[in-house]
N, C-alpha and C positions, 0 to 999 in steps of 0.2 A: 147865130151858128148856135145848133144845139147840142147839148152834152154828148150827144153820139157822133158829131162831127169830127172832124180831124182837127183839135184842138193846136197840133204843130204846123197846122197849114190853112192859115186864113183863108177865105174864099178867094182863091186864086183861078182867074180864068183858064180851063183847060186842063185842071188838077183832079185826076180822078180819084173817086172815094178807094181807099186801100183795103186790099182783102185782109180780113181778120179771120185768122184759124181759130174755131170753136168747134167744140165737140159736145158739150154740154148747156144748153140754153139756160138764161136765168131761172126759167120756169122747171128746170129739173129734167127737160126732155133731151136725150142722147140724138146726137147727128153725127153722120160719119163724115168724113174727108179722105179724098183719094189718096193724097199725099201722106196723110198720118194714121194710120189703121192703129187703134188702140185694144185690146182685148185684156179686160180686168175681172176677177174672179168677184164673187161678192164678198169674201174676207177681204180682199185689196181693195174694194170700194168703202167698205166698213173701217179699215185701217187708214185710208186717207182721212176719213172725216174725223176719226178720233185726231190724226195730227193737227188738223185744222183748228178744233175745239181746244184741244189742249194747247197750243200755242198761242192761241188770241188769250186764253184766261192766263198763262204766263204773262203776257204782253201788258194784260188791264192790271195786274198785281203789281208789275214793277212800274207801271205809270202812278198807282195809288202810294206806293212806297216813295215815290219821288215826291209827291205831294204831301206826305206825312214828314220832309226832310232826311228819311233814311239814304234817298240816292241824291247825288249829286246833279244828274241829268238822264234823261232816258229818251229813246227816238224810236217811236212807237211804230210797229209794222200795221197796224189797224187797217184793215181791208185788203192789204197785200199777200194775205196770207196764202191763196191759192197759187201765186205765181213762185213763192218760196217753197213751199211745199211740194207743188208738181215739179218744179226744177232740182230741187233737193232729193226728192226720192227717185228721179233719174240718173242720179249719180253711181258710178262705180267703186269698188274698191281701191283701184290705183288711181283714181280721180283727185285733182287738187283743187280746192276752192279759194278763192282770194276775194274778201266780202268788204264791204263798206263797214257801217257802225249801225245797221237796222236789218242785219240778216239772221235774226235772231230764232226763225223756222228754220233756215237751212241748217245753222248750227244743232239744232234738235234733231235732223236728218244725219248730221256726223257723230251723233251721240257724245256731243259738246254737254254738260251738265248748265242746265240755267244757270245755276249760282254761279258759276265762272263768268258768265256774264255781267249778273250783277254785281260781282266783286270790281270789276272794271268801272262800273260807273260809280260804284259806292268809293272808289278811290282809293281801295285798299290793296291793288295789285293791277300790274300791267295787260292782264288777261289770264293768265292762271292755266292755259290749256296748252297741249303739245301738237304744234301743228301737223308733225311728221304722222303722230299717230290717230290723229282723226281725219287727215287729209282736209283742215280746214285752217287757213292764216289768221293770226290774229286782225282783229279790226283795225280799220285805216280810217281816220279822222280826217285827214288831207284830202280833198275831194279828188279825186279819179287817180290818184298816184297809183294805187292798186293795180291800175290797168297795165301798167308798164310794169310792174313787178310779174304780173301774171304772165305775159306775154315773153319776157325773158324766161322765166320758168318751163314755158311751153317749149319754147327754142331748145331748151337744155333737154329736155324730155326728148324733142326730135333728134338732138344730137348722141342721145343715148342710144338711139338704133333700135327702138324698141316698137316703135308704129307698127300695128298691125298683128301685133303678136299679143298672147293672152295676158299678158303683164304690162301692154300698152294703157297708159292713162292720159286722159283728156284733162285741159285745165280749163276755167271756169271763171270768169271775172265778172263781177257784180258791180252796178253803178246805176245811179238813177237818173232822170233826164236832164239836169240841171249839169249834171257832170259831161256830157256831151259838147258841152260848150268849153270844156279845160282841155288845153294843149295837151296836158298828158295823155288823154284817151284818143285822141286825133293821132298823135306819136305812135302810140301802140296799135292803132288800126293800120299804120304803113309799116310798122316791122313785121305784125302779124303777114298781112298781106305779101309783102315782096319774099317773106321766108318761108310763106305756106305753114305757119305754125299749128300744131294742133290745141285750138282755143276756141271757149264759146265766149262771146260778148253778149252778158244778160243785163240789158237795161230795163229795170223797172220804170215804167214812164208812169209816175203817179200823178202826172198834170201841173204839179206845182213845184219849184225849187226855192223851197223857203216862201217867200211870196213874189216868186216870177211866175207868171203862167207861162205854158210850154211856148205858148207864139214868139214870147221874148228871146227863145231859144234856136228856133227853127222854122224855115218856110215851108218845109215839106216834111212828112212824116219821117220819124228819125229811123226806122229800118231801113229806109231809101238811101240813106248816107254810105251804107256798106258797098252799093253798087261805084260809087265813086273812088273806092280802094279796090274794087275788083274780088270782092267774095260776096256771098249770099247774104239776104237780110230778109226776115220774117216777123210779121207781127202776128202777135196770139193775144187770144182775150187772156188778160192777165188775171181775171176774175174766176177762170176756168181751171180747174186743178187737172182735169183731164185733158186738156189742149196742151197745159203748160209742159206736162210730164212727157206727153205723145214727140212734142215739137223738140224739147230739149235733150231726150233721149235719142232722136235722130241726129241733131246736131252734134253730141258728144260722140257717137258711134263713128260720126264723120270725121271728127277729130282724131280719134285713135287710129283710123286706119289710112292716114295719110290724107286727107280730103281737103285739109286746111281749116280755116276760121270761118266763123257763122257769127252775124249778129242778130239776137232776137230781142224784139222788144215786146215786152208783155204790158200790153195797154191796162192799165190798171187806175186806181185811185187811192190817194192817200186821205183816208178817213178821219184821221186825228191830224193834231198839230205836228208840226216839222220835228221838234222836241217839245220836252215840257216847259221850255222856255220861250215858246213862240204862242201867239194868238191868231190861228187864223179867221177868225170874226173880223178880223181888221181890211182882211185884202180878197176874201173869197165870199160868194151868196150861201146861204143855208140851203137855198134850193137846189143849188149843184150839189150838195151833200145829201140831201133828199132822194135825187135823181139816182145816186149811185148806190144808194142804200136796196135800190132793187135790184141790184146786182149781185148782191152779197155772196161771197164766194162759199159760206159753209151752208146757206141755206138753200142754196141750188141745189148742194149733194145732198143733202138731207129730203129735198123734194125728190130727186132721183130714186133715194132709198127706199121712202114710202111710195114712191110710184110704183116700183117694181117688187112690193112685198119683200125687200133684201134686210129688211131690218125692221122691230117692233119696238114698241114706246118702250119695253123694259131695256132695249139695247141704248137707246137716245138718254133715258135716264140713269144708265152704268157711265158713260162718255160724261154725264154732266159733273157725276159725283166724284168722279175719278180728277177732274178739272179741279174741282173747289179742295180735294185734299192735296194736289199737286201745287197748288196755288198757296194753301196753309203752309207746307213743309217749306216752300220757299222762302217765305218770309220769315219763317223762325229761322232757316239756313243764313239768309241777310242780315236778321238782327244780331246772331250769333258770329258773325264775321268779326276776326281780334284786327284793330288796329294795327299796321306796320310801325315797326319802330324806325325812328328818325333816320338811321345811319343805315337803311335798307335802301335809300333814294341811289346811292351809289353800285347796289347790283345791278348786275345784269346789263351794264350800259356798255362793256368791252367783252371780247370773248376770254381775253387774258387780261392778266392784271397790268394797269397802265399806270407809268410814274406819277404823274401829274393826278389823275383821280385818286390814287393811293395818300398822295400829299394833302390832299383837298380832305378827304375822307377823315385822317389823321387831325386836322385842324379844327373838324367840327366836333369831331369826338371829344377834343379838348375844350371846346367852347361849351360842349353839353355838361360835359364835367364840372366846369367851372361853378355852374349852378349849382350843383351836389355840394361842392366845397363850401361854397357861402352860407347853405343851408344850416350845414352842421357847426 
C-alpha cells in the first residue's frame, strides 16, 4: 500500500478510492473543483504564504526551546500548517474555536500571541488568553473532550436564535485521527447530528496517533464516518491551504445558516514527533517521511507564486527575515517569562471563593512562611 493510498482503509475488496478535494497540486498548479470555487487576490495568496512561513518558524523555535530545557513540552505542527492556516483564515468574527494542544497556527489566525502558547508549555500559566476576546478556547490536553464542549457551545448558539443573522457564529472543533476512537468524539457526533448543531468537526488526519497508524483506528476513510451519524463528511488535501480554506469556509457558512454539522478530514502528515518526548524513528519509516516532504504545504504555495509571477525574490527574502525576527523576539519573551508564585496554584480554580480551597491556601501559606521563620 503506497503513501497515497487510504491508510485508514486497508485493501478491503470493493472499497473505492475516496475523493480528495484539492485546489493546488504539490507542484503548485491551480486546479478547480465544481463544489468549492475560490477566488484569491495576489495579496491574499502572499498573505497565506506569510502565515505558513511564520507559523512554521514559530513552531521550530518552540521545539528548539524545548530541547534546550526552556519548555517542558511542545507538540509540533510541522507539516500541518496548511490545514490550520487554511481553516483558520476561513473563520469569521463571531465563530468560536475549540482546539487541541497543537493548533498553534489557528491561534495565530485568531490573534493569540505565540508567547501565550509558550507560557502554557513552560508551566508558568494555564493559557493566558481570553477565549471570548479571541474566539479561541484554551488548549485541551484530554484527547477528544473538546468536541463535547464545542457541541454544547454550538447548541447554545442555536438556542440563542441567531442562526442566519449577521451576528451568527459557527463553532469549529479540532482533533486528530486518534481522537476519532474516543467515546467523547462519537458522542459529540450523535448530539450534533440529532440537534442539527452549527458545528464543523475538523479532523487533522496526520496518519499517526502517537505510534499507532491510522489502520488501527478505522477500516474506512474517517470522513465517511459522518454518514453513519447523518451529516456530510468531506476529505480535503490537508497540505493544500487553498482547499482547506475553501472547504472550511463553505462548511462554516452552512453551520451559520442552520444547515447543521459537517465533518472535514484534512488528509495530512505529522512531519515531526508527536511531542518532543516522542521518537518517531521507533515506529515509522524514513521513506514515508521523505515521500510526504514532496507534498510540503509551503513549497507548493511558493511554486504557485513563482509560476504566476505573483512574487519576486525580494518578497520571499522579506518573509524569511520577518520569520527570523519573530522567532528571535519569541525566544527573548520566553526567557523573560516570570515564574509564578507558589500560591497562584489556588487561583482560578473556582469562579467564586470556596471554603475548602481558602482553607488549603491558608495552610500552604503558613507552611511556606515556616521556612522563612526558620531562616531568620
